[in-house]
C-alpha positions in Angstrom: 11.8 -1.0 -4.6 11.3 2.1 -2.5 11.4 4.4 -5.5 8.2 2.8 -6.9 6.3 4.4 -4.0 7.1 7.9 -5.2 3.9 9.6 -6.3 4.1 11.8 -9.5 5.8 15.2 -9.9 3.8 18.4 -10.4 4.3 18.1 -14.1 2.3 14.9 -14.0 -0.7 16.0 -12.0 -3.1 15.6 -14.8 -1.8 12.2 -15.6 -2.6 11.1 -12.0 -6.2 12.2 -12.4 -6.5 10.5 -15.8 -5.0 7.3 -14.4 -7.4 7.2 -11.5 -10.3 7.5 -14.0 -8.9 4.7 -16.1 -8.4 2.5 -13.0 -12.0 2.9 -12.0 -13.1 1.8 -15.5 -10.7 -1.2 -15.7 -10.9 -2.6 -12.2 -13.9 -4.9 -11.8 -14.8 -3.6 -8.3 -14.6 0.0 -9.4 -17.4 0.0 -12.0 -19.5 2.7 -10.6 -21.8 5.4 -11.6 -20.2 8.7 -12.6 -19.3 10.8 -9.6 -21.3 13.8 -8.7 -18.9 16.6 -7.9 -19.1 18.8 -4.8 -20.4 22.3 -5.6 -19.5 25.5 -3.7 -22.2 25.6 -1.1 -21.9 22.1 0.3 -18.0 22.5 0.3 -18.4 25.7 2.3 -20.4 23.9 5.0 -18.1 20.8 4.9 -15.1 23.1 5.6 -17.2 24.9 8.3 -17.9 21.6 10.0 -14.3 20.5 9.6 -13.2 23.6 11.6 -16.0 24.6 13.9 -19.6 23.4 13.6 -20.9 26.4 15.6 -20.1 28.2 18.9 -20.6 25.0 20.9 -17.4 24.5 22.9 -16.1 28.0 23.0 -17.6 28.6 26.5 -14.5 27.2 28.2 -12.4 30.1 27.0 -14.5 32.5 29.1 -14.3 30.2 32.1 -10.5 29.8 31.7 -9.5 33.5 31.3 -12.6 35.8 31.5 -14.7 37.6 28.8 -12.1 40.0 27.5 -9.4 37.4 26.8 -12.0 35.1 25.3 -13.1 37.8 22.9 -9.6 38.8 22.1 -8.7 35.2 21.4 -11.5 34.6 18.9 -10.8 37.9 17.2 -7.0 37.7 17.0 -6.5 34.0 16.6 -8.0 33.7 13.1 -5.4 36.3 11.9 -2.4 34.5 13.4 -3.6 30.9 12.7 -6.7 30.4 10.6 -5.9 32.8 7.8 -2.3 31.5 7.2 -3.6 27.9 7.2 -6.5 28.7 4.9 -4.2 30.6 2.5 -1.7 27.7 2.4 -4.6 25.3 1.8 -6.0 27.4 -1.0 -2.7 27.6 -2.8 -1.7 23.9 -2.5 -5.2 22.4 -3.0 -5.6 24.3 -6.3 -2.0 23.5 -7.4 -2.4 19.8 -6.5 -6.1 19.1 -7.0 -6.2 15.5 -6.0 -7.5 13.4 -3.1 -4.9 13.1 -0.4 -4.3 16.8 0.0 -1.5 17.4 2.5 -0.1 13.9 1.8 0.7 14.9 -1.8 2.2 18.2 -0.6 4.6 16.6 1.8 5.6 13.9 -0.7 6.3 16.5 -3.4 8.4 18.5 -1.0 10.4 15.9 0.9 9.7 12.5 -0.6 7.6 9.4 0.2 8.8 8.8 3.8 7.5 12.3 4.9 4.5 12.0 2.7 3.6 8.7 4.3 4.3 10.0 7.8 2.2 13.1 7.2 -0.6 10.8 6.1 -0.5 8.7 9.3 -0.2 11.8 11.6 -3.2 13.4 10.0 -5.2 10.2 9.8 -4.6 9.3 13.4 -5.5 12.9 14.5 -8.5 12.9 12.3 -10.0 9.6 13.5 -9.1 10.2 17.1 -11.0 13.5 16.8 -13.8 11.6 15.1 -14.1 9.4 18.1 -15.0 12.4 20.3 -18.2 13.3 18.4 -20.4 10.2 19.2 -19.2 10.5 22.8 -20.3 14.2 22.9 -23.6 13.2 21.2 -24.4 10.6 23.9 -23.4 13.1 26.6 -26.2 15.4 25.4 -28.7 12.6 25.0 -28.0 11.2 28.6 -29.6 14.4 29.9 -32.9 13.1 28.4 -32.1 9.4 28.8 -30.1 8.9 32.1 -29.6 5.2 31.3 -27.0 6.2 28.7 -24.7 7.7 31.4 -22.6 4.6 31.9 -22.1 0.9 31.5 -23.3 -1.3 28.6 -26.1 1.0 27.4 -23.6 3.8 26.9 -21.1 1.7 24.9 -23.9 0.2 22.8 -25.4 3.6 22.1 -22.0 4.9 21.0 -21.5 1.9 18.7 -24.9 2.3 17.1 -24.7 6.0 16.7 -21.2 5.7 15.1 -22.4 3.0 12.7 -25.5 5.0 11.6 -23.6 8.2 11.1 -20.9 6.3 9.1 -23.6 4.8 6.8 -24.8 8.3 5.9 -21.2 9.0 4.8 -21.2 5.8 2.8 -24.3 7.0 0.9 -22.4 9.6 -1.0 -20.3 12.8 -0.6 -22.9 15.0 -2.3 -25.5 13.8 0.1 -23.2 14.5 3.0 -22.4 17.9 1.7 -26.1 19.0 1.4 -26.8 17.4 4.7 -24.1 19.6 6.2 -25.8 22.6 4.7 -29.1 21.7 6.4 -27.4 20.8 9.7 -25.4 24.1 9.7 -28.4 26.3 9.1 -30.6 24.6 11.7 -27.9 24.5 14.4 -26.9 28.2 13.8 -30.4 29.6 13.9 -30.8 29.5 17.7 -27.6 31.5 18.1 -28.9 34.1 15.6 -32.1 34.4 17.7 -30.1 34.5 21.0 -28.0 37.4 19.6 -31.0 39.4 18.5 -33.0 38.8 21.7 -29.9 39.8 23.8 -29.4 43.2 22.1 -31.5 45.3 24.6 -29.8 43.6 27.6 -26.2 44.0 26.5 -23.8 46.0 28.7 -20.6 46.6 26.7 -18.6 47.2 29.9 -19.0 43.4 30.7 -16.8 42.7 27.6 -13.8 44.4 29.4 -13.9 42.0 32.4 -10.7 40.1 33.0 -12.6 37.6 35.1 -13.8 37.4 38.6 -11.5 38.1 41.5 -10.0 35.0 43.1 -10.5 32.9 40.0 -7.2 31.7 38.7 -6.6 31.8 35.0 -6.1 28.5 33.2 -4.0 29.4 30.2 -3.6 25.8 29.1 -7.3 25.3 28.9 -7.7 28.7 27.2 -5.2 28.1 24.4 -6.3 24.5 23.9 -10.0 25.6 23.6 -9.3 28.3 21.0 -6.8 26.1 19.1 -9.2 23.2 19.0 -12.1 25.4 17.8 -10.2 27.0 15.0 -8.0 24.4 13.4 -8.4 21.7 10.7 -8.7 24.2 7.8 -6.6 21.9 5.6 -8.8 18.8 6.2 -11.1 19.4 3.2 -8.0 19.4 0.9 -8.3 15.6 0.9 -11.6 16.0 -1.0 -10.1 18.2 -3.8 -10.5 15.4 -6.3 -14.2 15.3 -5.6 -14.8 19.1 -6.0 -16.3 20.7 -9.1 -13.7 23.1 -10.7 -11.4 23.0 -7.6 -9.2 25.8 -9.0 -12.0 28.2 -8.7 -14.2 26.6 -6.0 -11.7 25.9 -3.3 -10.5 29.5 -2.6 -14.0 30.8 -2.6 -15.2 28.0 -0.3 -12.3 28.7 2.2 -13.1 32.4 2.2 -16.9 32.0 2.8 -16.3 29.2 5.4 -13.8 31.5 7.2 -16.2 34.4 7.4 -19.0 32.1 8.6 -16.8 30.4 11.2 -15.5 33.7 12.7 -18.9 35.4 12.8 -20.5 32.2 14.3 -18.0 32.4 17.1 -17.7 36.1 17.9 -21.3 37.3 17.6 -22.9 34.8 20.1 -19.9 35.3 22.4 -20.4 39.1 22.5 -24.1 38.6 23.0 -23.9 36.2 25.9 -21.0 37.8 27.8 -22.6 41.3 27.3 -26.1 40.3 28.3 -25.3 38.0 31.3 -23.7 39.0 34.7 -20.4 37.1 34.9 -20.3 33.9 36.9 -17.1 32.4 35.6 -17.6 28.9 37.0 -20.7 28.4 34.8 -18.8 29.0 31.6 -18.2 25.4 30.6 -19.3 23.4 27.6 -23.1 23.7 27.1 -23.5 27.0 29.0 -24.9 28.7 25.9 -28.0 26.6 26.3 -28.4 27.9 29.9 -27.9 31.5 28.7 -30.6 30.9 26.0 -33.0 29.7 28.7 -32.5 32.7 30.9 -32.6 35.3 28.1 -35.3 33.9 25.8 -37.0 30.9 27.6 -36.9 27.2 27.7 -38.0 26.9 24.1 -34.7 28.4 22.8 -32.7 26.3 25.3 -34.2 23.1 24.0 -33.6 24.2 20.4 -30.0 25.0 21.2 -29.5 21.5 22.8 -31.0 19.9 19.7 -28.8 22.1 17.6 -25.7 20.8 19.5 -26.6 17.2 18.6 -27.1 18.2 14.9 -23.8 20.1 15.0 -22.0 17.0 16.3 -23.5 15.0 13.5 -22.2 17.5 11.0 -18.8 17.5 12.6 -18.7 13.7 12.4 -19.7 13.5 8.8 -17.2 16.2 7.6 -14.3 14.6 9.6 -15.1 11.1 8.4 -15.3 12.3 4.8 -11.8 13.9 5.1 -10.3 10.8 6.7 -11.8 8.4 4.2 -10.9 10.4 1.1 -7.4 10.8 2.5 -7.0 7.1 2.6 -8.4 6.9 -0.9 -5.8 9.4 -2.1 -3.0 7.5 -0.3 -4.1 4.3 -2.1 -4.2 6.1 -5.4 -0.6 7.2 -4.8 0.6 3.7 -3.8 1.3 4.4 -0.1 -1.3 1.9 1.1 -3.0 -1.2 -0.5 -5.2 -0.6 -3.5 -8.3 -1.9 -1.8 -8.5 1.4 0.3 -9.1 3.2 -3.0 -12.0 1.0 -4.1 -15.4 2.7 -4.4 -18.8 1.3 -3.7 -20.8 0.1 -6.8 -23.9 1.8 -5.6 -22.7 5.0 -4.0 -19.3 5.5 -5.5 -17.8 6.1 -2.1 -14.5 4.6 -0.7 -16.3 1.9 1.3 -13.1 0.3 2.8 -11.6 3.6 3.8 -14.9 4.6 5.5 -15.1 1.2 7.3 -11.5 1.4 8.6 -12.0 5.0 9.8 -15.2 4.0 11.6 -13.6 1.0 13.3 -10.6 3.0 14.6 -13.0 5.8 15.8 -15.1 3.2 17.7 -11.9 1.8 19.3 -10.8 5.3 20.4 -14.2 6.2 21.8 -13.3 4.4 25.1 -10.8 7.2 26.0 -11.9 10.3 27.9 -12.8 13.5 26.0 -9.8 15.4 27.5 -7.4 12.6 26.4 -8.8 12.5 22.9 -8.6 16.3 22.4 -5.0 16.6 23.8 -3.7 13.8 21.6 -5.5 15.2 18.6 -3.9 18.6 19.1 -0.4 17.1 19.5 -0.5 14.9 16.3 -2.2 17.7 14.4 0.6 20.1 15.5 3.3 17.6 14.2 1.5 17.4 10.8 1.0 21.2 10.6 4.7 21.9 11.2 5.5 19.5 8.3 2.8 21.2 6.3 4.2 24.7 6.7 7.7 23.4 5.9 6.4 21.6 2.8 4.6 24.8 1.6 7.9 26.8 1.8 9.9 24.0 0.3 7.5 23.7 -2.7 7.8 27.5 -3.4 11.6 27.1 -3.6 11.5 23.7 -5.4 9.0 24.6 -8.1 9.1 28.4 -8.5 7.7 28.4 -12.0 4.9 25.9 -11.3 1.5 27.2 -12.4 -0.5 28.1 -9.2 -4.2 28.9 -9.9 -4.3 30.6 -6.5 -1.1 32.0 -5.1 -0.5 33.7 -1.8 0.5 37.2 -2.8 3.7 37.3 -0.7 7.4 37.0 -1.4 9.4 34.2 0.1 10.4 36.2 3.2 6.8 37.2 3.7 5.8 33.5 3.5 8.3 32.6 6.1 6.9 35.2 8.5 3.4 34.0 7.7 4.3 30.5 8.7 6.6 31.4 11.6 3.9 32.8 14.0 1.5 29.8 13.8 4.5 27.5 14.0 5.5 29.0 17.3 1.9 28.5 18.5 2.1 24.9 17.5 5.3 24.3 19.4 3.7 25.9 22.5 0.6 23.6 22.2 3.0 20.6 22.1 5.0 21.8 25.1 1.9 21.9 27.4 0.9 18.3 26.6 0.8 15.7 29.4 3.0 12.7 29.6 0.2 10.4 28.5 -0.2 12.5 25.3 3.6 12.3 24.7 3.6 8.5 25.1 0.5 8.1 22.9 1.9 10.4 20.2 5.3 8.7 20.2 3.6 5.3 19.9 1.4 6.3 17.0 4.4 8.0 15.2 6.5 4.9 15.6 3.6 2.8 14.4 3.3 5.0 11.3 7.0 4.7 10.5 6.8 0.9 10.9 3.8 0.8 8.6 5.7 2.8 6.0 8.5 0.3 5.8 6.1 -2.7 6.1 4.1 -1.3 3.1 7.4 -1.0 1.1 8.2 -4.7 2.0 4.7 -5.8 0.9 5.0 -3.9 -2.3 8.5 -5.3 -3.2 7.4 -8.9 -2.3 4.1 -8.4 -4.1 2.2 -9.7 -1.1 -0.6 -7.1 -1.5 -1.8 -5.3 -4.6 -0.9 -1.6 -4.7 -1.8 1.0 -7.3 1.0 1.4 -9.9 0.4 5.1 -10.5 4.0 6.1 -9.7 5.4 3.5 -12.1 2.9 4.5 -14.9 3.8 8.1 -14.6 7.6 7.4 -14.6 7.0 5.6 -17.9 4.9 8.5 -19.3 7.7 10.9 -18.3 10.3 8.7 -20.1 8.1 8.7 -23.2 7.9 12.5 -23.1 11.7 12.7 -22.9 12.2 10.3 -25.9 
């Protein structure tokens, strides 16, 4: 029956966590070591890599619209997009502290169909985004090894790099978290040095440039660049069940990650645009390394290129963790077969979820980078519109529910907070290409078909599903009696 797919109500959140612990003890394949929870510092850097991973990639905003608009974009956009999304994530992740994140929120607000569709939208956008990172990594390495530019060597290197990076994720979330800390520090250091060395050469008047004469502004590229560099704040919510004291840790981690992300974007941008004469056509991906070479020397350029590869590794690990633990959460809630929630005996990680995410990422790596990013933005926008709607619905539906962190606004204020980023999401969707519309429509339809197919499999008992929803319904009946 479809009703059996309903995950628990907020009053049963603790029962869900207890049931998952019981399941891991009772199920033969789930006998694992006790899980090591994520602490504040690794969570900060995992969120940082979910969203940014450094200034790499922001150069296109200058090339598209000039220094002034690029600076304005990276100063203003966090207030109209990043802060609302981070606040929403902090409230809902601490109110529903389980793996699955936004899937739980949509289900609690609108029921299992929308919870499932949210899961598929976010999963597809996550793994498609995941596919871009090994491609970017090989694009950097081909500068040193030209043989990786095309043909079989390129595809083999993408496959090998993806497999190696996925194994690191399989080895444990705590390891991934502290790896993210190390990668973040090493990849950010060259930008710190670039900013300091640039200080004597900065001419503030260069920041006011609207671009070179005769260079047409590309507003589509401009908005896509800023949007892609400052989204995915909610992705780490799928790890909430793995976080130490999530009620306290998550809001702090979002705050520190937000400050780190904004500073990591704006300070190097001010340094580079202020210290270098404007040649707008040069402002494309990877130009920061050229700036470092001119201002400080070849040593900093090489370090920055190495940092770019390390940043890509961090981005991959964070995104894969989010996608895998989202599938684990969906399995715990009965949306997908139970096997996706099984953990490795040795590392306590969701091995099947990691494997599926990796396979899909490898399959998507054959698309061009532009096609990948455009499709990611569209699917992500669909999911975020539902997420904002779920946030408002949950405030209305459960007004007395205990919220460890609560956005300090009345309902009208919350509507306004969600309205501005929602308008931006709609705009991002309207500028998509026909290929993106077709791909997104196909994946959405596929997600809907999967939802009803999973219901059929569950009703016919063709595949084993978690019975969390049924167990909690029985618990609630006992409480009433």
